[in-house]
C-alpha positions, 0 to 999 in steps of 0.5 A: 919764629918771633911773636908776642905769643900772648898766648902761644896756640896750635896755629903757631906750632903747626906753622913752626913744624910745617916750616921745619919739615918743608924747608929741612930746618935743623931747629926752630927757635921761638923768640917771645918779644920783650917790649914790642915797640909797636905795642908798648902797652897791654901785653902780658908780662914777658916771663908768663909768655916765655913760660907758656912758650916753653910748655907748648914746645917742650914735647918737640926736640926740634923746638927751643925757646930763646930769652934773647928779647925778654931779657933785653931792656927797652923796646925790641926790634927784629933787626937787632934780634937777627943781628944777635942771632947771626952772631951766635951762628956759624957764618954759613948758617941760613937764618929763616924768619917764619911769619904770616904772608900778610905780615911781609908787607909790614916789613916796610914799617920795621926798623931797617927793613933792608937789613932785616931782609939781608940778615934772614930769609922769610918763610911766609905761611899762607893759604893756597889761594893767597897771591904771594908773588903780588905781595912780594913785588911790593916789598923792595929787596924781597925777591928771592928772600921770601919763600911761600909755605902753604899750611892747613887753615887754622882760624885761631888767634891769640886775641880771640883766645884772650877774649874767650878766657875773659868771658869764661869760654873754653879754650881747650883744643885751641892751645896745648893743655899745659898752656891752658892750665898755666893760664888758669893757674896764673889768672891770665886774661880775666879782663877784656883784652885789646886786639893784637897788632895787625899780624896773621896768626902764625907769629909775625915776630918783633919789628 
């Protein structure tokens, strides 16, 4: 699961655990973005986002966090990250990219979208009424590579959490307690935030 995780919240965690359970995944690797090319400015420093992701996932032994992108110099692209992840795995390992259903259409704007779909299958988190088949038909090469995953509706977004912190509103129960403490201790999000790039809450990943 890739994303800026700025900050990581319960919506990300629910999507990750549901994907692990529904698809029988051995583990879920969270990959915080380094320098996302579609949002080069206004992102919290990578090390803070990495530490918050570590805190949020620490209690689940099936979750790990990778520094693959934050230690990479320059803009990061999903296709390059997937190639590096593929090189680290046995050739028979199936890679899944957990994202939101609405983000599937964005694949067309990513670097080498055909290779992204060839390197990993997509788990598209969606609400029960969402017409995923219609969406998939709009993405060349997506047939058979995108799998539906219905999850409980959690109306939580990272941009809303940042806005709440900026105006002094509580974020308890929106993020894990340890993440809330980290945000307070490090003085994150005290100024008015900009919006997230157009992607659904369950972590869309880098492009």
